[in-house]
C-alpha positions, 0 to 999 in steps of 0.5 A: 040245777044247771050244771056249770063246768069248772076248769079244774076239780080241786078236791074230793069234796068238790068231786063228789058234789059234781058227781052227784049234781042232778040235772033239771031233767032228772029232778022232773023225772023223779018228781013224776015217779011214784015211790021211794028208791032202794039202791042195792049194792050202794057200796061200790065205786058209783053207788054213793054218788048215785044215791046222793044224786037221787036224794038231791034230785028228790028230797021228798023221797026216801033213798035207801042204800043197801050193802055189806058196808065193809068200807069204814066210814061209808055208812056214816057218809051216806047217812050224812047225805040223808040216805037211809042205810041197811046192812045186808049180804045180797047172797042171803035170800032170807035177808033180801026177802026181808028188805023193805020193798020200795017201788023203785030199785037200782041194782048195782051189785056184781063181781069182776076182779078176782073172777079168775081165781074164784069163778064160783063166787063170780057166778053167784054174785052176777047170776044167783044174786040177780035171781034172788033180787028179781024174785024178791022185788018182782013188784018193783020197777028195777034198773039193773046195771050191766056192762058192755062186756056182754057184747062180742068185740066189734070192728073199730071202723063201725059205730059200735055194738048196738043194743040188739047185737047177739050177746056172745062175749069172750071169757067167763066173767063176761058170760056171767054178766050175760047170765045177770041179764038173763035172770032179770029177763026171766023173772020179768017174764014170769012176774011182769016186772018192769026192768031196764038193763043198763050196759055201762061202758067205763064211767069216769071218776077222777080217782079211777077209770080208763082216763085215770089209768092211762094218765097214771101210767104216763105220769109214772113212766109205765107202758100204756097197753094199746092192743085194746086201743079204742073204748067209750067213756062217760063222766060218772055224774052223767052215768048216774043221772041217766041211770036214775032217769031210766027208772021211767023207761023200765018196761016189760020186756026189759028196756035195754040201753048202752050207757057211755060217751058217743066218742070213740076214744083212741088210747094212743092219742089219749096217752099222747095228750096226757103226755103234753099235759104232764110233760112226760113222753108216753111209753106205748106197748102193743099195737091196736087191734081191729076189734074192740069192746065199743058201743053205739050210744045212738039210743042214749043220745036220742032219749037223754041228749049229749052228756053234760061233760064232754070228753076234752073236759074229762081229759083236762080234769083228769090231767090236772087231778093227777098233776096236783096229786089227787087221790087214786082209789087204786082200782084199775079198770084193766081196760086192756084185757082182751081174753075176759080174764080178770 
């Protein structure tokens, strides 16, 4: 399934098709991997297209999506794509223990926004739930989504944080994400579970993401904050693909991978580029700091190659999506936050 890149993405059906289109390499990897796939926390922004990609790449496998399914119509959409659905609150230990134990698990559950108002729930979702899951699925192969927020800020003149950087991030949310990783590490050590920890940095779906946030601000004449003036981004379809391929890399001790684009995005320049596309003069606020949450993706490039959608095409797609009035999920990334309070 070779990926061809259109000049523009015109609607959500085409967008979701592109986001869930598997690479030939993923098809090969999953064909050689034993067992079915359960996706815990399938109801988030990335979950539905990742589940669809898994089913398209391995139609012979059962793909089971687990979530609370509070979003109307999501359960039916997934089932229409051939994905089995199971309603479950992952905070309910007995319910999790009662789930079917497939050989492969993608863990996508977590809580970020609203953390400052309810720190207890954030720690429960980001630390307690992983402990429950790690025990219940101890015999499975687990890919657990983490975040680049587990790193400290690093100097923008450097390559970015590597996977072996000591985890010492700012803010309670980020530290709860370190806790999530530690739970998987601990129970992997206890039970011998094979785990992959995927530290994702800003997936791009045209309906949300850093590019969407900057383009939206430029289009509406709102200030673009540039204190956190540098970041990494990756097409969500590539992030889905690499995360699923990482099932084959799950190991004990856990395999750790930074997942993002290799380019260091300059937010000031990005705003100016969107200004050209949208015929708007961007309003910039703040000044770039010397340190930012950026990552070194050398290991990712070595193992999986360069992302299929390069940064200039992502910028162009986003600009055209905004210009044509494409829908927004209304879920800003808050990439500009530097104190870890969400």
